[in-house]
C-alpha positions as CSV (number, residue, x, y, z in Angstrom):
1,M,-5.5,-13.8,-7.7
2,S,-4.7,-17.1,-6.2
3,E,-6.4,-18.7,-3.2
4,F,-5.2,-21.2,-0.8
5,W,-6.8,-22.9,2.2
6,L,-4.8,-24.2,5.1
7,I,-6.5,-26.8,7.1
8,S,-5.4,-29.2,10.0
9,A,-6.5,-32.6,11.1
10,P,-5.3,-35.1,13.8
11,S,-2.6,-37.4,12.5
12,D,-4.1,-40.7,13.8
13,K,-4.8,-43.5,11.4
14,E,-8.5,-42.5,10.9
15,N,-7.8,-38.9,10.0
16,L,-4.7,-39.7,7.8
17,Q,-7.1,-41.9,5.8
18,A,-9.6,-39.0,5.7
19,L,-6.8,-36.9,4.3
20,E,-6.2,-39.5,1.6
21,R,-9.9,-39.5,0.7
22,M,-9.9,-35.8,0.5
23,N,-6.9,-35.8,-1.9
24,T,-8.5,-38.5,-4.2
25,V,-11.9,-36.7,-4.3
26,T,-10.5,-33.3,-4.8
27,S,-8.1,-34.5,-7.5
28,K,-10.8,-36.6,-9.5
29,S,-13.1,-33.6,-9.3
30,N,-10.5,-31.2,-10.2
31,L,-11.3,-29.1,-7.2
32,S,-8.0,-28.3,-5.7
33,Y,-4.3,-29.1,-5.7
34,N,-3.2,-30.1,-2.2
35,T,0.1,-30.2,-0.5
36,K,1.4,-30.7,3.1
37,F,2.2,-27.4,5.1
38,S,5.1,-28.1,7.3
39,I,5.0,-26.7,10.9
40,P,7.8,-27.7,13.3
41,D,7.2,-29.1,16.7
42,F,7.3,-26.4,19.3
43,K,7.5,-26.4,23.1
44,V,4.0,-26.5,24.0
45,G,4.1,-25.2,27.6
46,T,1.0,-24.9,29.7
47,L,-2.7,-24.8,28.6
48,D,-3.0,-21.3,30.1
49,S,0.0,-20.1,28.1
50,L,-1.5,-21.5,25.0
51,V,-4.9,-19.7,25.5
52,G,-3.0,-16.4,26.1
53,L,-0.9,-17.0,23.0
54,S,-4.1,-17.6,21.1
55,D,-5.3,-14.2,21.7
56,E,-2.0,-12.6,21.3
57,L,-1.4,-14.2,18.1
58,G,-4.8,-13.0,16.8
59,K,-3.8,-9.4,17.6
60,L,-0.3,-9.7,16.1
61,D,-1.8,-11.2,13.0
62,T,-4.1,-8.2,12.5
63,F,-1.2,-5.9,13.2
64,A,1.0,-7.7,10.7
65,E,-1.6,-7.5,8.0
66,S,-2.1,-3.8,8.5
67,L,1.5,-3.1,8.4
68,I,1.8,-5.1,5.1
69,K,-1.1,-3.1,3.5
70,R,0.7,0.2,4.4
71,M,4.0,-0.9,3.2
72,A,2.6,-2.2,-0.2
73,Q,0.8,1.3,-0.6
74,S,4.0,2.9,0.2
75,V,5.7,1.1,-2.6
76,V,2.8,2.2,-5.0
77,E,3.2,5.9,-3.9
78,V,7.0,5.8,-4.2
79,M,7.1,4.2,-7.6
80,E,4.6,6.8,-9.1
81,D,5.2,6.6,-12.8
82,S,6.2,2.8,-12.6
83,K,3.2,1.4,-11.0
84,G,3.1,-1.5,-13.5
85,K,6.3,-2.7,-11.9
86,V,4.9,-2.8,-8.4
87,P,4.3,-6.6,-8.2
88,E,7.7,-7.5,-8.9
89,N,8.9,-5.3,-6.1
90,L,6.5,-6.9,-3.6
91,L,8.2,-10.3,-3.1
92,A,9.1,-12.6,-0.3
93,N,12.7,-13.6,-0.4
94,G,14.2,-16.2,1.9
95,G,12.8,-18.9,4.0
96,L,13.1,-21.5,1.3
97,K,15.6,-24.3,0.6
98,E,19.1,-23.1,0.1
99,K,19.2,-23.7,-3.5
100,L,16.1,-21.4,-4.0
101,K,17.3,-18.6,-1.9
102,C,19.0,-16.8,-4.7
103,L,15.7,-16.5,-6.6
104,K,13.2,-13.8,-6.3
105,I,10.2,-15.4,-4.8
106,D,6.6,-14.0,-5.4
107,L,4.2,-14.1,-2.6
108,T,2.1,-17.1,-3.8
109,S,5.2,-19.2,-4.2
110,F,6.5,-18.3,-0.8
111,V,3.3,-19.6,0.8
112,T,3.2,-22.8,-1.4
113,H,6.9,-23.6,-0.6
114,F,6.8,-22.3,3.1
115,E,9.5,-23.7,5.4
116,W,9.9,-22.5,9.0
117,D,13.0,-20.2,9.3
118,M,14.9,-22.0,12.1
119,A,17.6,-19.4,12.1
120,K,15.3,-16.4,12.6
121,Y,12.9,-18.1,14.9
122,P,14.4,-21.2,16.6
123,A,11.6,-23.8,17.2
124,K,13.5,-25.0,20.3
125,Q,12.7,-21.7,22.1
126,P,9.5,-21.4,24.1
127,L,6.6,-20.3,22.0
128,V,6.3,-17.0,24.0
129,S,9.8,-16.1,22.8
130,V,9.2,-16.9,19.3
131,V,6.0,-14.7,19.4
132,D,8.0,-12.0,21.2
133,T,10.6,-12.1,18.5
134,L,8.1,-11.7,15.7
135,A,6.3,-8.9,17.6
136,K,9.5,-6.9,18.0
137,Q,10.5,-7.3,14.6
138,L,7.3,-6.1,13.2
139,A,7.2,-3.2,15.6
140,Q,10.6,-2.1,14.6
141,I,9.6,-2.2,10.9
142,E,6.6,0.1,11.6
143,T,8.8,2.5,13.5
144,D,11.2,2.7,10.6
145,L,8.4,2.9,8.1
146,K,6.8,5.9,9.9
147,S,10.2,7.8,10.1
148,R,11.2,7.2,6.6
149,T,8.0,7.8,4.8
150,A,7.3,11.0,6.9
151,A,10.5,12.5,5.7
152,Y,9.7,11.5,2.1
153,N,6.2,12.8,2.4
154,T,7.3,16.2,3.6
155,L,9.7,16.5,0.7
156,K,7.1,15.3,-1.8
157,T,4.5,17.6,-0.5
158,N,6.8,20.7,-0.6
159,L,7.8,19.7,-4.2
160,E,4.0,19.2,-5.2
161,N,3.3,22.6,-3.8
162,L,6.0,24.3,-6.0
163,E,5.0,22.3,-9.0
164,K,1.2,23.3,-8.7
165,K,2.3,26.9,-9.0
166,S,3.3,26.2,-12.5
167,M,0.0,24.6,-13.5
168,G,-3.3,26.1,-14.4
169,N,-4.1,28.9,-16.7
170,L,-2.6,32.3,-17.1
171,F,-5.0,33.7,-14.4
172,T,-3.8,31.4,-11.6
173,R,-0.4,30.0,-12.4
174,T,2.8,31.5,-11.4
175,L,4.6,33.7,-14.0
176,S,8.0,33.7,-12.7
177,D,9.0,30.7,-14.9
178,I,7.7,32.2,-18.3
179,V,8.8,35.8,-18.0
180,S,12.4,37.2,-18.1
181,K,14.1,40.2,-17.1
182,E,14.1,41.7,-20.7
183,D,10.3,41.7,-20.6
184,F,10.3,44.6,-18.1
185,V,11.4,48.2,-17.6
186,L,13.1,47.9,-14.2
187,D,14.4,50.5,-11.8
188,S,12.6,53.4,-13.5
189,E,11.2,56.2,-11.4
190,Y,8.5,57.0,-13.9
191,L,7.9,53.9,-16.1
192,V,6.3,50.5,-15.2
193,T,5.7,47.3,-17.3
194,L,2.3,45.7,-16.7
195,L,1.2,42.1,-17.7
196,V,-2.2,41.9,-19.3
197,I,-4.2,38.7,-20.1
198,V,-6.1,39.1,-23.4
199,P,-8.7,36.4,-24.8
200,K,-7.6,35.0,-27.9
201,P,-10.6,36.4,-30.0
202,S,-9.5,39.8,-28.9
203,Y,-5.9,39.9,-29.9
204,A,-6.5,42.2,-32.8
205,Q,-8.7,44.5,-30.6
206,W,-5.8,44.7,-28.0
207,Q,-3.2,45.7,-30.7
208,K,-5.6,48.4,-31.9
209,T,-6.8,49.9,-28.5
210,Y,-4.0,49.3,-25.8
211,E,-2.2,52.5,-26.6
212,S,-5.5,54.6,-26.1
213,L,-6.7,52.9,-23.0
214,S,-5.0,55.7,-21.0
215,D,-2.8,58.6,-21.5
216,M,1.0,58.0,-21.2
217,V,1.0,54.6,-22.5
218,V,4.4,53.9,-24.4
219,P,3.7,53.3,-28.0
220,R,4.7,49.9,-29.6
221,S,5.5,48.6,-26.1
222,T,3.2,45.5,-26.2
223,K,4.6,42.0,-26.7
224,L,3.1,38.4,-26.5
225,I,5.2,36.4,-24.2
226,A,3.0,33.4,-23.4
227,E,-0.2,31.8,-24.4
228,D,-2.7,29.0,-23.2
229,N,-5.8,27.6,-24.6
230,E,-7.9,30.7,-23.5
231,G,-5.7,33.6,-24.2
232,G,-2.4,35.3,-24.3
233,L,0.0,37.2,-21.8
234,F,1.0,40.6,-23.2
235,T,3.3,43.2,-21.7
236,V,2.5,46.9,-21.9
237,T,4.7,49.8,-20.5
238,L,3.2,53.1,-19.2
239,F,3.9,55.9,-16.7
240,R,3.4,54.8,-13.1
241,K,0.8,57.7,-12.4
242,V,-1.7,56.2,-14.9
243,I,-1.8,52.7,-13.7
244,D,-5.2,52.7,-12.0
245,D,-6.8,54.5,-14.9
246,F,-5.3,52.0,-17.4
247,K,-6.5,49.0,-15.2
248,T,-10.1,50.4,-15.1
249,K,-10.1,50.9,-19.0
250,A,-8.6,47.5,-19.5
251,K,-11.4,45.8,-17.4
252,E,-14.1,47.6,-19.3
253,N,-12.6,46.0,-22.5
254,K,-12.4,42.6,-20.9
255,F,-8.6,42.7,-20.6
256,T,-7.2,41.5,-17.2
257,V,-4.2,43.0,-15.6
258,R,-2.2,40.4,-13.6
259,E,-0.6,41.6,-10.4
260,F,3.0,40.7,-10.7
261,Y,6.2,42.1,-9.5
262,Y,9.5,41.0,-11.1
263,D,11.9,40.2,-8.3
264,E,14.9,38.5,-9.7
265,K,16.2,37.4,-6.3
266,E,12.9,35.8,-5.4
267,I,12.5,34.1,-8.9
268,K,16.1,32.7,-8.5
269,R,15.4,31.4,-5.0
270,E,12.2,29.6,-6.2
271,R,14.0,28.0,-9.0
272,E,16.9,26.8,-6.9
273,E,14.3,25.5,-4.3
274,L,12.5,23.5,-7.0
275,S,15.9,22.1,-8.3
276,R,16.9,21.2,-4.7
277,L,13.7,19.4,-4.0
278,L,13.9,17.5,-7.2
279,S,17.4,16.4,-6.5
280,D,16.6,15.5,-2.8
281,K,13.6,13.4,-4.1
282,K,15.8,11.5,-6.6
283,Q,18.5,10.9,-4.0
284,Q,15.9,9.5,-1.4
285,Y,13.9,7.4,-4.0
286,G,16.5,4.5,-4.3
287,P,17.2,4.0,-0.7
288,L,13.6,4.3,0.4
289,L,12.4,1.9,-2.2
290,R,15.1,-0.7,-1.4
291,W,14.2,-0.4,2.2
292,L,10.6,-0.9,1.5
293,K,11.3,-3.9,-0.8
294,V,13.5,-5.6,1.9
295,N,11.3,-5.0,4.8
296,F,8.1,-5.7,3.0
297,S,9.6,-9.1,2.3
298,E,10.6,-9.4,6.0
299,A,7.2,-8.4,7.2
300,F,5.3,-10.7,4.8
301,I,7.6,-13.6,5.9
302,A,6.9,-13.0,9.5
303,W,3.3,-12.8,8.8
304,I,3.1,-16.3,7.2
305,H,5.1,-17.5,10.3
306,I,2.4,-16.1,12.5
307,K,-0.1,-18.0,10.5
308,A,1.8,-21.2,11.0
309,L,2.0,-20.5,14.8
310,R,-1.7,-20.0,14.9
311,V,-2.3,-23.2,13.1
312,F,-0.1,-24.9,15.8
313,V,-1.7,-23.3,18.8
314,E,-5.2,-23.6,17.7
315,S,-4.6,-27.3,16.7
316,V,-3.2,-28.2,20.2
317,L,-6.1,-26.5,21.9
318,R,-8.5,-28.4,19.7
319,Y,-6.9,-31.7,19.2
320,G,-5.1,-32.0,22.6
321,L,-1.7,-33.6,23.7
322,P,0.4,-35.0,22.6
323,V,0.9,-32.9,19.5
324,N,-0.1,-34.8,16.5
325,F,-1.8,-33.1,13.7
326,Q,-1.2,-32.7,10.0
327,A,-1.6,-29.2,8.2
328,V,-2.5,-29.2,4.5
329,L,-2.5,-26.5,2.0
330,L,-5.2,-26.6,-0.7
331,Q,-5.4,-24.4,-3.7
332,P,-8.8,-24.3,-5.3
333,H,-8.6,-24.7,-9.1
334,K,-11.2,-21.9,-9.7
335,K,-13.4,-19.7,-7.6
336,S,-16.5,-21.5,-8.6
337,S,-15.3,-24.8,-7.2
338,T,-14.9,-23.4,-3.6
339,K,-18.4,-24.3,-2.6
340,R,-18.2,-27.8,-3.8
341,L,-14.8,-28.1,-2.1
342,R,-16.2,-27.0,1.3
343,E,-18.9,-29.6,0.9
344,V,-16.3,-32.3,0.4
345,L,-14.3,-31.2,3.2
346,N,-17.4,-31.1,5.5
347,S,-18.2,-34.6,4.4
348,V,-14.7,-36.1,4.8
349,F,-14.1,-34.7,8.2
350,R,-17.7,-34.8,9.7
351,H,-16.5,-37.4,12.2
352,L,-14.3,-34.8,13.9
353,D,-17.3,-32.9,15.2
354,Q,-20.4,-34.7,16.0
355,V,-22.3,-31.6,17.0
356,A,-21.6,-29.8,13.7
357,A,-25.1,-29.5,12.6
358,A,-25.5,-26.2,14.3
359,S,-24.0,-22.9,13.0
360,V,-20.5,-22.3,14.4
361,L,-19.7,-19.2,16.4
362,D,-16.2,-17.7,16.9
363,V,-16.0,-18.8,20.6
364,G,-13.0,-18.8,23.0
365,V,-11.3,-22.1,24.0
366,C,-12.4,-23.5,27.4
367,G,-11.8,-26.7,29.4
368,H,-8.8,-29.0,28.9
369,P,-6.9,-30.1,25.7
370,G,-8.9,-32.5,23.8
371,T,-12.2,-31.4,25.4
372,A,-12.2,-27.8,24.1
373,A,-14.9,-26.3,22.1
374,R,-14.9,-28.4,18.9
375,Q,-15.7,-25.5,16.6
376,P,-12.9,-24.2,14.3
377,R,-11.6,-20.8,14.3
378,L,-10.8,-19.7,10.6
379,L,-8.8,-16.9,9.2
380,S,-8.6,-15.8,5.7
381,L,-5.5,-14.2,3.7
382,R,-5.8,-12.8,0.3
383,L,-3.3,-11.5,-2.2
384,F,-4.7,-9.0,-4.6
385,P,-3.5,-7.3,-7.6
386,H,-1.7,-4.0,-6.8
387,R,-4.0,-1.0,-7.5
388,P,-2.9,2.5,-6.6
389,Q,-5.1,4.5,-4.5
390,P,-4.8,8.1,-3.2
391,A,-3.0,8.0,0.2
392,R,0.1,9.3,1.9
393,L,3.0,7.0,2.6
394,G,2.8,5.2,5.9
395,A,-0.6,6.6,6.7
396,A,-1.9,5.0,9.9
397,G,-4.1,2.1,9.2
398,P,-5.1,0.6,5.9
399,T,-6.9,3.0,3.5
400,R,-7.8,0.5,0.8
401,P,-4.5,0.6,-0.9
402,S,-3.1,-1.4,-3.7
403,R,-3.9,-4.3,-1.3
404,P,-1.5,-7.0,-1.7
405,C,-3.1,-8.6,1.1
406,R,-6.6,-8.5,3.1
407,L,-7.4,-10.3,6.2
408,R,-10.9,-11.0,7.4
409,R,-12.3,-12.6,10.5
410,R,-15.2,-14.8,9.4
411,R,-18.3,-15.0,11.5
412,S,-19.7,-18.3,10.2
413,F,-17.7,-21.3,9.4
414,P,-18.0,-24.7,7.8
415,R,-18.5,-27.9,9.7
416,L,-14.9,-28.8,9.0
417,R,-12.9,-29.0,12.2
418,N,-9.7,-27.3,11.1
419,P,-8.2,-24.3,13.0
420,T,-7.0,-22.0,10.2
421,E,-8.0,-21.3,6.5
422,L,-5.6,-19.3,4.4
423,R,-6.8,-17.6,1.3
424,V,-3.9,-16.3,-0.7
């Protein structure tokens, strides 16, 4: 699992020098690899609109994260026997330099090489319009996800129900797929063929006694037609009028008569239904997986654009106008170094918050740009290995799926005054 932190600081001389000190210290101490995170200049609008957008982006961020989780879990569910190939199907294509667009980009690489997609989300538009475009895009993906996965789930459930009938032991499983017409005496007014389950240790006893369990049992009419670990399924033919007596005597000898009526039309119908469901599932598999791959990529790309928007909005609200800040992406070299890295950041940027001695709460922004609450609001984003979990496709809300990504709102923050922290 890779982890990234996204921070921002004003672009004045003092803070640019602080960024340089941060780069020097983190490099010498082997704490992290740092790179600039490019965010375009947007139309700022009014303070009230930015405050409203801050709340709206928070909700959209959470919605996008939930949608991505469900889509990733859907990929896991659809791929079933190929779960090892799930990571190579959860990619983020597009949004990079032209020469790289032909490549398949994994999620981590997309974040580290992030560039704002001007074609999809023009920066010259008002921020409200950009956010609205992202919201509509994600809403449409969710609507399509629900409809497509619902159809596939129905098909999969029907298929599983049919397949379950062929599972289990001879006492519970369907017998229609292991018997044939030749095993029965059919269309007889007087004779009937029964199916009897005999424990394996009792095979010899069955052969010796079945003809004497009742009167009117046809001699040498038994035949072993199927076996499992516990016993075998035998046929026996007798007169209809002694069925009840035969069942009673069989039970006394620990032989079990399975209730079964051979209906050739019904058996044929079940087999055709199973074949049809298998065919339909195979036909839907390819298009659904392709749709999931394409739209997972679109949703993830939109999500990172939302993160960039949140950095911009929060930075303007905290640092004031004119817009003048620098976002930096940090990649901690190892998990054990994150505590030390936080200490370095708090030390380097301590001057940004002279009241940072107290614990920071997640508070709303008030006042005017430049005089807003000095505490940062941080978010986290993680990309996890893909582990399948039992869940239906497109189930509402996250159900701890393979979890390609996980978002948390943190309740305590470092003293560093940066608006957003991304953990990938």
